[in-house]
N, C-alpha and C positions, 0 to 999 in steps of 0.2 A: 616539430609543432606538438603544442601541449593538448591534452584531451579537451574536448568541448563540452565540459560537464553541464554548464547551463543549457545549451542547445539540446544535449540528449535528454535531460530531465525535463526541459520544457516541451520536447516533443511527445515524451511519455505521457505527459498530463493533458495535452490539447491536441495532439496529432498534426501540428503545424511546425514547421522549421524556422526558428527565429534566430536573427543574427544578434546576439547578445554580448555584452562585454564578459569575457572569460578570464577570471581570477587564477585560472590554474588549478582550482580545487573547487569543490561543491560549496556553494553558499547559498543556502535554502532561504534565507531571509531576503537577500539581494534578488533572487530569482522571483520570489513571491512579489516583490515590489515592481520588478520589470514585467512580470505577467500583468499585474494590476494596471500598470501604465498602458500596455497594449489592449486593455479591455478584458482580460481574462482574470476577473475577481475570483475569490475562493469560492463563492456562490455559483458563479457561471461554470467553473471547472467542475464543481460537484454536480450541477445539472446535466452537464455532458456526461459524467461517469454514469449517472443513473440512467440517462438515456441509452447509452451503450449497453449497460447491464440488461435493461428491459428488452433490448433487441437482440440480446444473445451474443453481442460483440464483446471483444476483450477490452478491458481498460485496467491499468493504464496501456496505452498504446505500445505495441511492439516497436522498439527503437531500430531504425535501420542501422546496418552494420558501419556505414560511413560516419554516422553521428556518434556511435558508441566507441569508436576506435580509440584505444588508449585509456578507456574507462573500464576498470575491472568490475565483473558482474556483481560481486558482493558489496563493493563500494558504491556502485550505481544504485543498488537496491536500497542500501542504508540512505543514500542520498536522496533518493526519491521519496522514502519514508519521512524524512526530516522535511522536505519540501511539502509533502502532504500535510504534515503537522503544522507547518508554518501558515498554510492555506486555510487550516481548520477542516481537513477532510481526512481524519485518521480512519473512520468507518463510513460506509455508505447507508447503512440503516442500523438503527439501534432496536435491539430486541430485548424484552424483559427476560429476567433470570428463568431458567427452566423450572418447571414445578417438580416436586417431589413425586416419584412413581412408587406404586406398591410393589412389594417384592412378590415374585411368585412363591408357590410351595417350594419348589426345588431350591430357590435362592435362600429362603429361610432355613431349610434343612442344611444347606452348605455353611450358613452363618453359624449354626448351632454346633457343627461338627468341630472337634478339636483333635490334634494329632495325638497318638498314643503316649507320646514323651511329655505332653502338656502338663500333666501332674494331676488331673482331675478326674 
């Protein structure tokens, strides 16, 4: 039996087990299209993720062992990331760049120090 890539990734995204066509390898675009057909658009998946994060619950959902059987952890993680990208969910929130911080006197002193062999 080949790994159930689509079912495992779908479960990670929405927490439901779907019986999907399994091409024997991850297919993020096909999975995104299948999920949309089932009513799970990228926007709905994102809303679910934000709701779970606000409640302190994990997202993506932990995939049960029977669904990830035959799917390597690294490959599953990469396929999940590719599927999230196909759904337009690479990040859950966008933050502005962090501002510049002032150095403390100790940090300024350390920046001015040069090793003895520096030549100055």
